[in-house]
C-alpha positions, -999 to 999 in steps of 0.1 A, spaced: -536 -87 71 -547 -60 95 -555 -27 79 -536 5 88 -505 -11 104 -484 -16 73 -462 11 58 -469 25 23 -451 5 -4 -444 28 -33 -422 33 -63 -388 50 -56 -356 56 -76 -324 41 -62 -294 62 -73 -260 46 -72 -238 77 -66 -205 60 -74 -216 50 -109 -244 74 -115 -268 45 -123 -305 50 -115 -333 24 -114 -369 23 -103 -380 -2 -77 -404 -2 -47 -397 5 -11 -414 14 22 -388 42 29 -401 77 25 -372 99 14 -376 137 12 -357 142 -21 -373 137 -54 -360 133 -90 -376 135 -124 -369 104 -145 -370 98 -183 -407 89 -182 -416 124 -170 -427 113 -136 -412 125 -103 -401 99 -78 -386 99 -43 -349 91 -45 -328 70 -22 -290 74 -27 -269 43 -23 -231 39 -25 -230 4 -40 -253 -14 -64 -250 -41 -90 -237 -14 -114 -207 -6 -93 -201 -37 -71 -169 -56 -81 -187 -90 -81 -211 -79 -108 -188 -57 -128 -158 -80 -128 -135 -52 -119 -113 -52 -88 -123 -19 -73 -119 -9 -37 -150 11 -28 -147 24 7 -160 60 9 -161 59 47 -137 37 66 -152 3 76 -141 6 112 -154 41 116 -187 33 100 -191 3 123 -182 24 154 -207 52 144 -234 27 138 -230 6 170 -214 29 196 -232 34 228 -253 65 230 -244 85 261 
């Protein structure tokens, strides 16, 4: 692999805001916010709306999780920029 062309791969906390579940994993994203975990270390935090702790497939609950409308979210993501 070439040196200097790959992003830094470091530990971050993923925080499921709908169930308040936090877990440490690794990512190349560099968020600005940080959070202090139980181990006493401070980690960058990435907030997500759905994870295995809140997704109906993994929880077995029929829960409709749609914080932003699906159509509006799609339009915002793929609309032509003028």
